N, CA, C, O and the ligand as a Tripos MOL2 file, in Angstrom:
@<TRIPOS>MOLECULE
protein
  225   223    57     0     0
PROTEIN
NO_CHARGES

@<TRIPOS>ATOM
      1 N          -9.2090    7.8080  -30.3840 N.3       1 MET1
      2 CA         -8.8410    8.2640  -29.0390 C.3       1 MET1
      3 C          -8.2810    7.0980  -28.2390 C.2       1 MET1
      4 O          -8.8710    6.0180  -28.2140 O.2       1 MET1
      5 N          -7.1610    7.3100  -27.5960 N.am      2 ALA2
      6 CA         -6.5580    6.2310  -26.8230 C.3       2 ALA2
      7 C          -7.3910    5.8890  -25.6320 C.2       2 ALA2
      8 O          -8.0220    6.7370  -25.0020 O.2       2 ALA2
      9 N          -7.3690    4.5840  -25.3380 N.am      3 GLU3
     10 CA         -8.1360    4.1510  -24.1520 C.3       3 GLU3
     11 C          -7.3090    4.3840  -22.9040 C.2       3 GLU3
     12 O          -6.1000    4.1530  -22.8710 O.2       3 GLU3
     13 N          -8.0120    4.8570  -21.8660 N.am      4 PHE4
     14 CA         -7.3970    5.0590  -20.5780 C.3       4 PHE4
     15 C          -7.1120    3.6780  -19.8650 C.2       4 PHE4
     16 O          -8.0330    2.8830  -19.6750 O.2       4 PHE4
     17 N          -5.9040    3.4300  -19.5030 N.am      5 GLU5
     18 CA         -5.6400    2.1640  -18.9010 C.3       5 GLU5
     19 C          -5.4580    2.2950  -17.3640 C.2       5 GLU5
     20 O          -4.5460    2.9670  -16.8830 O.2       5 GLU5
     21 N          -6.2920    1.6790  -16.6780 N.am      6 ASN6
     22 CA         -6.1940    1.6020  -15.2570 C.3       6 ASN6
     23 C          -5.2510    0.5350  -14.8450 C.2       6 ASN6
     24 O          -5.5840   -0.6340  -15.0430 O.2       6 ASN6
     25 N          -4.0520    0.8220  -14.2640 N.am      7 PRO7
     26 CA         -3.0580   -0.1930  -13.9230 C.3       7 PRO7
     27 C          -3.6220   -1.1950  -12.9080 C.2       7 PRO7
     28 O          -3.1010   -2.3040  -12.7900 O.2       7 PRO7
     29 N          -4.6400   -0.8340  -12.2000 N.am      8 TYR8
     30 CA         -5.1280   -1.7100  -11.1320 C.3       8 TYR8
     31 C          -6.2980   -2.5090  -11.5550 C.2       8 TYR8
     32 O          -6.7530   -3.3870  -10.8220 O.2       8 TYR8
     33 N          -6.8190   -2.2220  -12.7550 N.am      9 ALA9
     34 CA         -8.1080   -2.8500  -13.1260 C.3       9 ALA9
     35 C          -8.0000   -4.3680  -13.2800 C.2       9 ALA9
     36 O          -8.9280   -5.0850  -12.9080 O.2       9 ALA9
     37 N          -6.8830   -4.8730  -13.8230 N.am     10 GLU10
     38 CA         -6.8440   -6.3020  -14.0800 C.3      10 GLU10
     39 C          -5.8690   -7.0810  -13.1840 C.2      10 GLU10
     40 O          -5.6110   -8.2650  -13.3980 O.2      10 GLU10
     41 N          -5.3390   -6.3800  -12.1800 N.am     11 GLU11
     42 CA         -4.3470   -6.9340  -11.3280 C.3      11 GLU11
     43 C          -4.7810   -6.9060   -9.8300 C.2      11 GLU11
     44 O          -5.7300   -6.2190   -9.4550 O.2      11 GLU11
     45 N          -4.0890   -7.6360   -9.0460 N.am     12 ASP12
     46 CA         -4.3330   -7.5240   -7.6340 C.3      12 ASP12
     47 C          -4.1890   -6.1050   -7.1810 C.2      12 ASP12
     48 O          -3.1890   -5.4570   -7.4920 O.2      12 ASP12
     49 N          -5.1690   -5.5930   -6.4450 N.am     13 PRO13
     50 CA         -5.1440   -4.2080   -6.0200 C.3      13 PRO13
     51 C          -3.9940   -3.8890   -5.0490 C.2      13 PRO13
     52 O          -3.6680   -2.7220   -4.8310 O.2      13 PRO13
     53 N          -3.4070   -4.8950   -4.4920 N.am     14 PHE14
     54 CA         -2.3220   -4.6500   -3.5700 C.3      14 PHE14
     55 C          -0.9990   -4.5580   -4.3650 C.2      14 PHE14
     56 O          -0.6900   -5.4400   -5.1660 O.2      14 PHE14
     57 N          -0.2470   -3.5090   -4.1360 N.am     15 VAL15
     58 CA          1.1090   -3.4130   -4.6820 C.3      15 VAL15
     59 C           2.1050   -3.3300   -3.6260 C.2      15 VAL15
     60 O           1.8350   -2.7300   -2.5860 O.2      15 VAL15
     61 N           3.2850   -3.9070   -3.8160 N.am     16 GLU16
     62 CA          4.3100   -3.9100   -2.8030 C.3      16 GLU16
     63 C           4.7770   -2.5300   -2.4810 C.2      16 GLU16
     64 O           5.1500   -1.7940   -3.3930 O.2      16 GLU16
     65 N           4.7780   -2.1490   -1.2810 N.am     17 ALA17
     66 CA          5.2450   -0.8520   -0.8720 C.3      17 ALA17
     67 C           6.6040   -0.9660   -0.2240 C.2      17 ALA17
     68 O           6.9130   -1.9680    0.4200 O.2      17 ALA17
     69 N           7.4300    0.0770   -0.3960 N.am     18 HIS18
     70 CA          8.7630   -0.0300    0.1550 C.3      18 HIS18
     71 C           8.8190    0.6360    1.4930 C.2      18 HIS18
     72 O           9.6310    1.5220    1.7620 O.2      18 HIS18
     73 N           7.8810    0.1530    2.3540 N.am     19 PHE19
     74 CA          7.8410    0.6650    3.7290 C.3      19 PHE19
     75 C           7.7370   -0.4680    4.6690 C.2      19 PHE19
     76 O           7.3140   -1.5550    4.2740 O.2      19 PHE19
     77 N           8.1140   -0.2680    5.9360 N.am     20 ASP20
     78 CA          7.9950   -1.3220    6.9310 C.3      20 ASP20
     79 C           6.8470   -0.9820    7.8460 C.2      20 ASP20
     80 O           6.4820    0.1780    8.0330 O.2      20 ASP20
     81 N           6.2840   -2.0460    8.4150 N.am     21 CYS21
     82 CA          5.1760   -1.8990    9.3530 C.3      21 CYS21
     83 C           5.6280   -1.0490   10.5350 C.2      21 CYS21
     84 O           6.7500   -1.1990   11.0200 O.2      21 CYS21
     85 N           4.7650   -0.1660   10.9930 N.am     22 LEU22
     86 CA          5.1300    0.7020   12.0790 C.3      22 LEU22
     87 C           5.0260   -0.0550   13.4350 C.2      22 LEU22
     88 O           5.5170    0.4080   14.4650 O.2      22 LEU22
     89 N           4.3840   -1.2010   13.3860 N.am     23 ASP23
     90 CA          4.1980   -2.0010   14.5940 C.3      23 ASP23
     91 C           5.2630   -3.0450   14.7400 C.2      23 ASP23
     92 O           5.9470   -3.1180   15.7610 O.2      23 ASP23
     93 N           5.4030   -3.8640   13.7040 N.am     24 CYS24
     94 CA          6.2830   -5.1140   13.8050 C.3      24 CYS24
     95 C           7.4660   -5.0660   12.8750 C.2      24 CYS24
     96 O           8.3690   -5.8960   12.9810 O.2      24 CYS24
     97 N           7.4820   -4.1180   11.9700 N.am     25 GLY25
     98 CA          8.6040   -4.0720   11.0390 C.3      25 GLY25
     99 C           8.4780   -4.9500    9.8480 C.2      25 GLY25
    100 O           9.4060   -5.0580    9.0460 O.2      25 GLY25
    101 N           7.3090   -5.6040    9.7090 N.am     26 GLY26
    102 CA          7.0410   -6.4200    8.5380 C.3      26 GLY26
    103 C           6.8640   -5.6320    7.2680 C.2      26 GLY26
    104 O           6.9040   -4.4010    7.2760 O.2      26 GLY26
    105 N           6.6630   -6.3560    6.1530 N.am     27 LYS27
    106 CA          6.5280   -5.7020    4.9240 C.3      27 LYS27
    107 C           5.0750   -5.1680    4.7140 C.2      27 LYS27
    108 O           4.0930   -5.8770    4.9340 O.2      27 LYS27
    109 N           4.9960   -3.9260    4.2940 N.am     28 LEU28
    110 CA          3.7010   -3.3360    4.0470 C.3      28 LEU28
    111 C           3.3110   -3.4920    2.5730 C.2      28 LEU28
    112 O           4.1540   -3.4120    1.6800 O.2      28 LEU28
    113 N           2.0840   -3.7050    2.3550 N.am     29 TRP29
    114 CA          1.4950   -3.7050    0.9980 C.3      29 TRP29
    115 C           0.5210   -2.5260    0.8450 C.2      29 TRP29
    116 O          -0.3130   -2.2720    1.7140 O.2      29 TRP29
    117 N           0.6460   -1.8470   -0.2340 N.am     30 GLU30
    118 CA         -0.1980   -0.6610   -0.3820 C.3      30 GLU30
    119 C          -1.5180   -1.0030   -1.0880 C.2      30 GLU30
    120 O          -1.4910   -1.6020   -2.1620 O.2      30 GLU30
    121 N          -2.5840   -0.6640   -0.5540 N.am     31 TYR31
    122 CA         -3.8480   -0.7480   -1.2320 C.3      31 TYR31
    123 C          -4.2440    0.5230   -1.8440 C.2      31 TYR31
    124 O          -4.9060    1.3640   -1.2370 O.2      31 TYR31
    125 N          -3.8100    0.6660   -3.1280 N.am     32 ALA32
    126 CA         -3.7150    1.9530   -3.7230 C.3      32 ALA32
    127 C          -5.1000    2.6900   -3.8560 C.2      32 ALA32
    128 O          -5.1870    3.9150   -3.7850 O.2      32 ALA32
    129 N          -6.1070    1.9100   -4.0400 N.am     33 ILE33
    130 CA         -7.3580    2.5600   -4.2430 C.3      33 ILE33
    131 C          -7.8830    3.3350   -2.9570 C.2      33 ILE33
    132 O          -8.5700    4.3510   -3.0650 O.2      33 ILE33
    133 N          -7.5480    2.8360   -1.8430 N.am     34 GLN34
    134 CA         -8.0380    3.4860   -0.6150 C.3      34 GLN34
    135 C          -6.8910    4.2380    0.0890 C.2      34 GLN34
    136 O          -7.0730    4.7850    1.1770 O.2      34 GLN34
    137 N          -5.7210    4.2530   -0.5450 N.am     35 ARG35
    138 CA         -4.5800    4.9100    0.0150 C.3      35 ARG35
    139 C          -4.3000    4.3790    1.4310 C.2      35 ARG35
    140 O          -4.0510    5.1340    2.3710 O.2      35 ARG35
    141 N          -4.3520    3.0790    1.5320 N.am     36 GLN36
    142 CA         -4.0030    2.4710    2.8190 C.3      36 GLN36
    143 C          -2.9210    1.3940    2.5590 C.2      36 GLN36
    144 O          -2.7150    0.8980    1.4510 O.2      36 GLN36
    145 N          -2.2560    1.0860    3.6840 N.am     37 MET37
    146 CA         -1.2330    0.0230    3.5780 C.3      37 MET37
    147 C          -1.5720   -1.0450    4.6610 C.2      37 MET37
    148 O          -1.9920   -0.7120    5.7700 O.2      37 MET37
    149 N          -1.3840   -2.2680    4.3170 N.am     38 VAL38
    150 CA         -1.6130   -3.3470    5.1920 C.3      38 VAL38
    151 C          -0.3680   -4.1610    5.4160 C.2      38 VAL38
    152 O           0.3610   -4.4140    4.4570 O.2      38 VAL38
    153 N          -0.0860   -4.5820    6.6140 N.am     39 CYS39
    154 CA          1.1320   -5.4270    6.9590 C.3      39 CYS39
    155 C           0.8730   -6.8400    6.6850 C.2      39 CYS39
    156 O          -0.1600   -7.3780    7.0850 O.2      39 CYS39
    157 N           1.7900   -7.4780    6.0040 N.am     40 GLU40
    158 CA          1.5990   -8.8890    5.6580 C.3      40 GLU40
    159 C           1.8340   -9.8190    6.8530 C.2      40 GLU40
    160 O           1.4670  -10.9940    6.8260 O.2      40 GLU40
    161 N           2.4420   -9.2770    7.8780 N.am     41 ASP41
    162 CA          2.6830  -10.0850    9.0580 C.3      41 ASP41
    163 C           1.5500   -9.9510   10.1310 C.2      41 ASP41
    164 O           0.9500  -10.9410   10.5500 O.2      41 ASP41
    165 N           1.3060   -8.7590   10.5280 N.am     42 CYS42
    166 CA          0.3890   -8.5400   11.6710 C.3      42 CYS42
    167 C          -0.9260   -8.0000   11.1540 C.2      42 CYS42
    168 O          -1.8530   -7.8220   11.9440 O.2      42 CYS42
    169 N          -1.0480   -7.7380    9.9040 N.am     43 ARG43
    170 CA         -2.3490   -7.2790    9.2630 C.3      43 ARG43
    171 C          -2.7750   -5.9650    9.7980 C.2      43 ARG43
    172 O          -3.9480   -5.6080    9.6900 O.2      43 ARG43
    173 N          -1.8610   -5.2160   10.3790 N.am     44 SER44
    174 CA         -2.2840   -3.8520   10.7670 C.3      44 SER44
    175 C          -2.4630   -2.9900    9.4800 C.2      44 SER44
    176 O          -1.7650   -3.1630    8.4810 O.2      44 SER44
    177 N          -3.3870   -2.1050    9.5640 N.am     45 VAL45
    178 CA         -3.7210   -1.1700    8.4120 C.3      45 VAL45
    179 C          -3.3160    0.2200    8.8000 C.2      45 VAL45
    180 O          -3.6560    0.7070    9.8790 O.2      45 VAL45
    181 N          -2.5950    0.8510    7.9270 N.am     46 PHE46
    182 CA         -2.1910    2.2260    8.1370 C.3      46 PHE46
    183 C          -2.6610    3.0520    6.9560 C.2      46 PHE46
    184 O          -2.8280    2.5740    5.8340 O.2      46 PHE46
    185 N          -2.8710    4.3650    7.2880 N.am     47 ALA47
    186 CA         -3.1010    5.3030    6.1170 C.3      47 ALA47
    187 C          -1.7440    5.6120    5.4780 C.2      47 ALA47
    188 O          -0.7330    5.8060    6.1530 O.2      47 ALA47
    189 N          -1.7770    5.6480    4.1340 N.am     48 SER48
    190 CA         -0.5430    5.8090    3.4480 C.3      48 SER48
    191 C           0.1740    7.1240    3.9090 C.2      48 SER48
    192 O           1.3990    7.1860    4.0130 O.2      48 SER48
    193 N          -0.6630    8.1670    4.1770 N.am     49 ASP49
    194 CA         -0.0520    9.4300    4.5630 C.3      49 ASP49
    195 C           0.7350    9.3170    5.8620 C.2      49 ASP49
    196 O           1.7900    9.9290    6.0290 O.2      49 ASP49
    197 N           0.1770    8.4950    6.8010 N.am     50 ASP50
    198 CA          0.8580    8.3010    8.0610 C.3      50 ASP50
    199 C           2.1790    7.6320    7.9250 C.2      50 ASP50
    200 O           3.1570    7.9880    8.5820 O.2      50 ASP50
    201 N           2.1980    6.6190    7.0300 N.am     51 VAL51
    202 CA          3.4380    5.8990    6.7850 C.3      51 VAL51
    203 C           4.5120    6.8280    6.1200 C.2      51 VAL51
    204 O           5.6960    6.7850    6.4520 O.2      51 VAL51
    205 N           4.0500    7.6180    5.2170 N.am     52 PHE52
    206 CA          4.9880    8.5580    4.5290 C.3      52 PHE52
    207 C           5.5920    9.5240    5.5950 C.2      52 PHE52
    208 O           6.7900    9.8070    5.5770 O.2      52 PHE52
    209 N           4.7930    9.9820    6.4520 N.am     53 GLU53
    210 CA          5.2470   10.9200    7.4590 C.3      53 GLU53
    211 C           6.3690   10.3740    8.2780 C.2      53 GLU53
    212 O           7.3590   11.0600    8.5320 O.2      53 GLU53
    213 N           6.2260    9.1360    8.6970 N.am     54 VAL54
    214 CA          7.1170    8.4760    9.6380 C.3      54 VAL54
    215 C           8.4270    8.0700    8.9000 C.2      54 VAL54
    216 O           9.5070    8.1460    9.4860 O.2      54 VAL54
    217 N           8.3270    7.6310    7.5890 N.am     55 GLN55
    218 CA          9.4600    7.0240    6.9430 C.3      55 GLN55
    219 C           9.8480    7.8370    5.7340 C.2      55 GLN55
    220 O           9.9490    7.3030    4.6290 O.2      55 GLN55
    221 N          10.0630    9.1060    5.9260 N.am     56 VAL56
    222 CA         10.5460    9.9560    4.8510 C.3      56 VAL56
    223 C          12.0820    9.8500    4.7530 C.2      56 VAL56
    224 O          12.6920   10.4960    3.9000 O.2      56 VAL56
    225 ZN          3.0310   -5.5490   11.1640 Zn       57 ZN57
@<TRIPOS>BOND
     1     1     2 1
     2     2     3 1
     3     3     4 2
     4     3     5 am
     5     5     6 1
     6     6     7 1
     7     7     8 2
     8     7     9 am
     9     9    10 1
    10    10    11 1
    11    11    12 2
    12    11    13 am
    13    13    14 1
    14    14    15 1
    15    15    16 2
    16    15    17 am
    17    17    18 1
    18    18    19 1
    19    19    20 2
    20    19    21 am
    21    21    22 1
    22    22    23 1
    23    23    24 2
    24    23    25 am
    25    25    26 1
    26    26    27 1
    27    27    28 2
    28    27    29 am
    29    29    30 1
    30    30    31 1
    31    31    32 2
    32    31    33 am
    33    33    34 1
    34    34    35 1
    35    35    36 2
    36    35    37 am
    37    37    38 1
    38    38    39 1
    39    39    40 2
    40    39    41 am
    41    41    42 1
    42    42    43 1
    43    43    44 2
    44    43    45 am
    45    45    46 1
    46    46    47 1
    47    47    48 2
    48    47    49 am
    49    49    50 1
    50    50    51 1
    51    51    52 2
    52    51    53 am
    53    53    54 1
    54    54    55 1
    55    55    56 2
    56    55    57 am
    57    57    58 1
    58    58    59 1
    59    59    60 2
    60    59    61 am
    61    61    62 1
    62    62    63 1
    63    63    64 2
    64    63    65 am
    65    65    66 1
    66    66    67 1
    67    67    68 2
    68    67    69 am
    69    69    70 1
    70    70    71 1
    71    71    72 2
    72    71    73 am
    73    73    74 1
    74    74    75 1
    75    75    76 2
    76    75    77 am
    77    77    78 1
    78    78    79 1
    79    79    80 2
    80    79    81 am
    81    81    82 1
    82    82    83 1
    83    83    84 2
    84    83    85 am
    85    85    86 1
    86    86    87 1
    87    87    88 2
    88    87    89 am
    89    89    90 1
    90    90    91 1
    91    91    92 2
    92    91    93 am
    93    93    94 1
    94    94    95 1
    95    95    96 2
    96    95    97 am
    97    97    98 1
    98    98    99 1
    99    99   100 2
   100    99   101 am
   101   101   102 1
   102   102   103 1
   103   103   104 2
   104   103   105 am
   105   105   106 1
   106   106   107 1
   107   107   108 2
   108   107   109 am
   109   109   110 1
   110   110   111 1
   111   111   112 2
   112   111   113 am
   113   113   114 1
   114   114   115 1
   115   115   116 2
   116   115   117 am
   117   117   118 1
   118   118   119 1
   119   119   120 2
   120   119   121 am
   121   121   122 1
   122   122   123 1
   123   123   124 2
   124   123   125 am
   125   125   126 1
   126   126   127 1
   127   127   128 2
   128   127   129 am
   129   129   130 1
   130   130   131 1
   131   131   132 2
   132   131   133 am
   133   133   134 1
   134   134   135 1
   135   135   136 2
   136   135   137 am
   137   137   138 1
   138   138   139 1
   139   139   140 2
   140   139   141 am
   141   141   142 1
   142   142   143 1
   143   143   144 2
   144   143   145 am
   145   145   146 1
   146   146   147 1
   147   147   148 2
   148   147   149 am
   149   149   150 1
   150   150   151 1
   151   151   152 2
   152   151   153 am
   153   153   154 1
   154   154   155 1
   155   155   156 2
   156   155   157 am
   157   157   158 1
   158   158   159 1
   159   159   160 2
   160   159   161 am
   161   161   162 1
   162   162   163 1
   163   163   164 2
   164   163   165 am
   165   165   166 1
   166   166   167 1
   167   167   168 2
   168   167   169 am
   169   169   170 1
   170   170   171 1
   171   171   172 2
   172   171   173 am
   173   173   174 1
   174   174   175 1
   175   175   176 2
   176   175   177 am
   177   177   178 1
   178   178   179 1
   179   179   180 2
   180   179   181 am
   181   181   182 1
   182   182   183 1
   183   183   184 2
   184   183   185 am
   185   185   186 1
   186   186   187 1
   187   187   188 2
   188   187   189 am
   189   189   190 1
   190   190   191 1
   191   191   192 2
   192   191   193 am
   193   193   194 1
   194   194   195 1
   195   195   196 2
   196   195   197 am
   197   197   198 1
   198   198   199 1
   199   199   200 2
   200   199   201 am
   201   201   202 1
   202   202   203 1
   203   203   204 2
   204   203   205 am
   205   205   206 1
   206   206   207 1
   207   207   208 2
   208   207   209 am
   209   209   210 1
   210   210   211 1
   211   211   212 2
   212   211   213 am
   213   213   214 1
   214   214   215 1
   215   215   216 2
   216   215   217 am
   217   217   218 1
   218   218   219 1
   219   219   220 2
   220   219   221 am
   221   221   222 1
   222   222   223 1
   223   223   224 2
@<TRIPOS>SUBSTRUCTURE
     1 MET1         2 RESIDUE 1 A MET
     2 ALA2         6 RESIDUE 1 A ALA
     3 GLU3        10 RESIDUE 1 A GLU
     4 PHE4        14 RESIDUE 1 A PHE
     5 GLU5        18 RESIDUE 1 A GLU
     6 ASN6        22 RESIDUE 1 A ASN
     7 PRO7        26 RESIDUE 1 A PRO
     8 TYR8        30 RESIDUE 1 A TYR
     9 ALA9        34 RESIDUE 1 A ALA
    10 GLU10       38 RESIDUE 1 A GLU
    11 GLU11       42 RESIDUE 1 A GLU
    12 ASP12       46 RESIDUE 1 A ASP
    13 PRO13       50 RESIDUE 1 A PRO
    14 PHE14       54 RESIDUE 1 A PHE
    15 VAL15       58 RESIDUE 1 A VAL
    16 GLU16       62 RESIDUE 1 A GLU
    17 ALA17       66 RESIDUE 1 A ALA
    18 HIS18       70 RESIDUE 1 A HIS
    19 PHE19       74 RESIDUE 1 A PHE
    20 ASP20       78 RESIDUE 1 A ASP
    21 CYS21       82 RESIDUE 1 A CYS
    22 LEU22       86 RESIDUE 1 A LEU
    23 ASP23       90 RESIDUE 1 A ASP
    24 CYS24       94 RESIDUE 1 A CYS
    25 GLY25       98 RESIDUE 1 A GLY
    26 GLY26      102 RESIDUE 1 A GLY
    27 LYS27      106 RESIDUE 1 A LYS
    28 LEU28      110 RESIDUE 1 A LEU
    29 TRP29      114 RESIDUE 1 A TRP
    30 GLU30      118 RESIDUE 1 A GLU
    31 TYR31      122 RESIDUE 1 A TYR
    32 ALA32      126 RESIDUE 1 A ALA
    33 ILE33      130 RESIDUE 1 A ILE
    34 GLN34      134 RESIDUE 1 A GLN
    35 ARG35      138 RESIDUE 1 A ARG
    36 GLN36      142 RESIDUE 1 A GLN
    37 MET37      146 RESIDUE 1 A MET
    38 VAL38      150 RESIDUE 1 A VAL
    39 CYS39      154 RESIDUE 1 A CYS
    40 GLU40      158 RESIDUE 1 A GLU
    41 ASP41      162 RESIDUE 1 A ASP
    42 CYS42      166 RESIDUE 1 A CYS
    43 ARG43      170 RESIDUE 1 A ARG
    44 SER44      174 RESIDUE 1 A SER
    45 VAL45      178 RESIDUE 1 A VAL
    46 PHE46      182 RESIDUE 1 A PHE
    47 ALA47      186 RESIDUE 1 A ALA
    48 SER48      190 RESIDUE 1 A SER
    49 ASP49      194 RESIDUE 1 A ASP
    50 ASP50      198 RESIDUE 1 A ASP
    51 VAL51      202 RESIDUE 1 A VAL
    52 PHE52      206 RESIDUE 1 A PHE
    53 GLU53      210 RESIDUE 1 A GLU
    54 VAL54      214 RESIDUE 1 A VAL
    55 GLN55      218 RESIDUE 1 A GLN
    56 VAL56      222 RESIDUE 1 A VAL
    57 ZN57       225 GROUP 0 **** ****
């Protein structure tokens, strides 16, 4: 039986997201486990769903 590989298990849980911060326009990083995104500039945290709604 093949082993299930969790892509986040051995790496930094933050993955680069292709979205901009809703507050300052900085780069957002997605925290996949909690479905949140955090801005690298102002450290604001957004729910991934909110970011998707704004930047579709
Ligand atoms: Zn920001």
